[in-house]
Structures are given as structure tokens and as C-alpha cells.
N, C-alpha and C positions, 0 to 999 in steps of 0.2 A: 627814838626810844622814849625819852622823857617829854619831848615836845615842848621845850622851853624856848620862848621867843627872845630875840635880842633885847627887846625893851624890858622884859621881865628880869633878864640877867643884869642889865644896868641898874634896875631898881634894887635888886638884892645887893649888888656891889655898893651902892650908895648908902643903903641902910647899914651894911657891915662897916663901912668907913665911919659913919656917925656913931654907931653903938660901940664898936671896938676901938676906934681911934686910929689915926695914921701911924702911930708909933708901933702898935702890936699887930697891925694887919699883915705885914710881910711874914712875921713869925707864924701867924695863924694859917696863912696860905701855904707855907712850907709844910706844916703839920698835916693839913688837909691833903696836900699833894702826896705825902708819904703814905697816908691811909688809903688813898685811891690806888697808889701803886701796889700796896699790899693786897688790896681786894682784887685787883686785876691779876696779880700773880697767883692768888689762890684759885680764881676762876679758871685761869689757863691750866693750872695743875689738875684741877677737877676735870676739865674738858679733855686733857690728854689722857688721863686715866680712864675716862668713860670711852673715848675713842679706841683705846687699847683693848678694853673689854669687848667692845663690838667686833673689833678685828679678830680677836681670839675666837669668839663664838662663830664668826663666819668661816674661819679656817677649820674649826671642828666640824661644822656642818658640811663643808666641802669634802673633808676626809671621810665622813660618814657616807656621803653620797658615792664617793669613789669606791669605797669598800663594798657597798651594796651592788654597784654596777659591776665590779670585778667578780663578786660572787655570782651574779646572774650570768655573766659571760662564761665563767668556769663551769656552771651547771649546764649551759646550753652547748658548750663545746668541750666535752671531757677529753683529756689527753689519752691517747692510746700508748700503751707501754708494753714492752716485752717482759716476760717473767724474769725477775732478778735484776732488771734494769732500774735505775733511779726514776722517780716520778717525772722529772724534767731533765732532759739532756740539753745543756746549753749548746748553741751553735758556736763554731769556732769564729773568732774575730777575723775580719778581713785581713788578708796578707799573711796568714799563718797556714801556708800550704794550700790555700784555695786560690788557684790561679784565676785572674780576671781575663786572660787572653787564651786563645786556643792552644792546644799542645804544639810543640815544635814540629811534629810529623805532618801536621796539616798546613804549615806555612812553608812555601817553597823556598829553597835556599837561593841566595843571590846569584850563584854561579850555575844553577840549573836552568836550562832553557825552558821558556814558557811554551805550553802546548796549546795550539789553537783548537777551540772546540766550536762546533757549529751551534748556532743559537736556536 
């Protein structure tokens, strides 16, 4: 990002050691580290807020597309209804009186002899 070579970094460290002195250099490095940490934290907070705004706009766009598609489908396939009936009659959930197997009359009982039928 900044493209600082290791030799340039060593030169800056040497100048800081001479100008600031060995006594105050650790304190200065600590303060610089704290400022860098704060800057990174603010950048992370900004980035997460920006990502959240993008995510919300994508969700709104998807909801709008789904609503348009639903309206198009409902226009193409209008529901037929009887007079006085509600616009949509929900289907009963599975297992509520809707058998998945054939009625008992179609299934031969265990004690009934099987009848051979020609093929």
C-alpha cells in the first residue's frame, strides 16, 4: 500500500533514535501504536457500516423483484373462485384426513385368498 522498503524503514528508525533519543523512543512508539489501533478501529467500523448498507440495499432490491414477479404470476394465472368463497382456499396440511395410502376396501385382507388373474 505505502511501498516502503526495509532500508527506508531502517533510515527512519535511525533518524527517530537520534532526534528523539533512546529514552523517549519507547513512549513515542507506544503512542504511535495506540493511534494506529484507533485508526484501524474506525476504518473497521466504517467498513462494517458500509457493508451493512450495501446488504440492506441488496435485500430491498431482491424483495422488490420478488414482489414484481409475484404480481406478474398472479396476473398471468388468476385464481378461479366460487361466489361467496374466499379468494384463496388453503390446502389441508398432509396427515389431516388426506390419506397417502389407498382406502382399506382396495387392499385385500390377510385372511382373504388371493385370486389368480390371467395376464
